[in-house]
Steps between C-alpha positions, in 0.01 A plus 500: 500500500724203418594654164596825675727323743652292221584823320679625813677171571831636374484773767439238769791294365727805505386579854591148610835529326573837658413378849668159477782508244751729678470308826509161329819592317678639806397214728602245237841667485552442874385139453155519657289209377160338534188658644699776668628618162155582364333593831766748607567636148229771516629622837847530352363668188301756698810587702710528182244718321437729797867548586575565132234771496660669802857478370414610147320805633790593729733465201279726291410220257141473376271204564510338156519140376862551391606637838305227676669230290843645574425501873400133483828412326693670780306300759565176313871582520464536877329161496803346330715630783261346753509171308874487557486638854195334656296265280185336631562174692301205364348181625347241273235670290149390589407223259134602519534870421327439168197382695493821706551703180189343343297582810622861501410529132146382582472751782644776284251432223203499739623822662548656156146404404361647821683829454404531132136429586509789746695752290300395187681713240877544444465879506265508798568772756426446867218732609678582823667800659857373521500386137518867401826555688670180390410524131584870486835420663579269208421783257729729701785251473453478125515879470789568739702186415557434869362200686691580817319449830628847590321669208182310421265706719618825342194531278288584806770715656638222717863481604705225657455124492195326357512124424512488119583141407160433344503830315850439364408154374175617340662801334778285354238258369329790323834601348593156370151391392345821375183410691271751666556560870176324600586188297852490647364539854262208452772284347717560806199418719465160335868419546497611864188303589534193278877447495692672781252405773438129416872433453593672824228342712586153365870546576430636849275203573769258385765670716278500809353150482755325274217343304465498123134409533431799724699727268297379203173556684610850601579588141152394393320666792699824468195710409240301693447793738364831377720689746799450271579555223159616376413742783804720437382551141151587623560726797709809449612392241822408682745391231812553720352301790409220261856483365667508841262243653542268201879508550485441876471116494817462291681751721402302811605175334849642450536575872359164604736320260820640651546220759478242220756688290733516799458128554618441143794743521567673832752767400524875433391456141160371604463777755588759236258360244223470760552858612483626141181307427336628818607857416358454151168385647484793742591745226246366252215511751604840638503649150159344424315573828712501819209438740507135387842467665329517838291192430812321377696619801231368734510153341881491494524613863265223612692243296837626625376491860403135455844424359668676791286323762575158346874568475757367746659832596497636856177649632652847535600493134151388403339783695737756351439375146122506548517851646705626206263336252182649642661828595616548142154420366342743748726785388428438131127458571488830690678682216267365233187556712589868536610553138139519375207727574374259766173313547231580244258217579321401816375166637202337331455153661442352842768278652311175450413596143861587421617172650257309280615706201853376559407135555271488195705735281200731471690827545311828449157335462616260227322167467674229705757295311386168644726252319817705544416569864444132580834402351665798673370384838630149432836650408503704820428193713767286333756783511430549872579133561832528315772683695680627192181657359346657809648836414276506189193487724631791707584697184152435360354626829722809481388590148139428597535726804569796271160454336336447840635835619399674175148361530431543872730744681393863511779668698697728269830436678482125437379540142783739417779308674400158365331585171621848404722364223182377328294808600306255719329397177331160551522424126878534495529296820258229383711453185775356723281212623573256210875527568480214752139388458568355153812303609314366802196406293722332241680310774168399656374380162815294436478344847129423455559327168789298640297387802195422284698289252674323787167417656366378165810289439465339841136413440536381142834327535641702209830683513524872456797718405625853549455558128133406501444706817660801335291477187186454708595814697535690174166367384317602817665842507414554133139399559471739794653783298288433191183509709613823665592657165177404327245532778631751756451864400750763614301821558704757689374525859451827687535567871123540518423142403411596143663388175600651167320253277656633179869479424669831575664479157167524315418837345145625451293815485518562874832349609782707653667518158205478263517385139445857374760642738762252385428575134536872567825460695654277234429765237620804696844498337326544163258769620733722704851645454789287631578761767140536615433508872166348598310503828212278614319348794711204619188335642412411142707290258707805406787387720591246232546781247877530535548126454263468206595816308845604610370856548532700820161409650466602865472382771699188416373305796156418641528742792420870450773746605492607865475865405244776554537614139400154380168518679434839344527324164298201620212727597524788254708427188189503278423849633840643409343797325336618824742373765835681459678272748478213251772633268737545793421147613571368151838676507587301812477185287702628205214680321349201318348590165251212487255324730333160471130475577458142624206574726464611858703216654409244765449451873682168544796491742771732372275664238320832499227686317634817336217703344739763370662253260197402295217649291709752301254516212372857469739632765704809396877448494495150349522365146414139422780308325341155466259258661431127524157407630451684830867600546685789342814713502483881513748779445513753784492836324399730787838535669682557172282802411 
């Protein structure tokens, strides 16, 4: 396994460069420095890449490395204008940023190790429904040369907006690296989980608590909870949600830093730069997965309310400002909640159980995260006693309340209005928990170490120092994370209290995409004509056919078409010689000339058994083209006769 990953290291390096380099360059041009430079760089890069994809498509220019490079040069030129117009104000650079950087590197490495241990192979494919859509979307971009959020769902007949930041990044990585789509997707996964998230959560912690020790601990503990980043690469698989959630801490840190920037230089230039950085954050997250904006908006609204309440303006002004803040959030929340297909999941926990889940970080039947939870509770207590930090406690309670509702409330109206943007999916909602839990736990750890060393110094008569406290904090955090990484398994939980004990990236004889099925799909372009149209049961691994072969394998998503003709095929395709309606049904789907026999299908959620799409051997109207083990591809000859 190590040798395989070493062989794909250049793809991971290119992924890191693609996600960081554009933002680093542009932010450096406008004189951003320190931790913010590297933590906010991926947010800036995602915005630059996604906007470039939209503009290039509108201009009729294909999504190619040359066009992408030209778009970046144009944006760097805009950065030069901003450097002259509104450069970043600076205070003295933190003299201990190197210390925080070392801690983030430790956390990034441990997160990388944890993700690699779960994915196992560089070309592993998630055995999940949503993986079919996302990976096929990358193939579609490569074929149409458009990574626009207005086009990406076209391969399933979709029109209008679909957040395509992840797909644009992954497709460009394929273009510049020459890697397979699966390898590129996993490389992006590693960068999202082991680089974007630890950097962002460390910077957010530093901005909130103004503590290098807490920031260092947060960087190390970034992946201490299974709920993020690992869960988003298990459930779904939800690549866009993972990208948007990983960017959220840095986006919040930008908003929370504005008062400090204004203290350094209170003029229109700072307001302009702040507005542009906030717009960049909103744009990047919206083009990755806009539902994440609601969680960010909730945290910002609570923080802004605390700032308003503590200000010296008149009470009527305070009330008006608070009303505008929450009224604006309510309007946006309502729009997002009603822009999806609503609530797809129901409650699954009692109120007391859900409350304990939150306090012990045992969401969705996960094992309690004892160490992190203890330090989180300490952080909550200390933050409550500090006026400037009380808003963090309220924000943590607000994010936690979303999970509580997802887990316990059964009324459809409440689930749609509060959770509709996430389809009321407890997995998506639970992934938001580490956003403030990790900073609070890191803060609690730093406070605990400082109090413990102070007590020891008082008893022993020895002096202690901030430097020794900081290194001890790093040591304790590293020990906690190492124990978690080595000893705590991460099986994906289900809403029935059961667990997927095997990684969903492992292929076998009976997995969703079996070993034989993958071998067949990867060889289809050699077995069939380039213009072949293929049909199959999407409740088998056939949905990955378009991504793996480049041929027109249908359906291109996990869900079967909502069409009466489809169910004629599902029940009777193998009997085409005796059921005349079958040929007419095939015509509805473009008269495919070939069919994949990958078995009858499954009965898991979202999957169906389709007896008409298997057992073609000996059936009139079919001619076998090739087979691998128990799977095969057949030419449909009946309707052509």
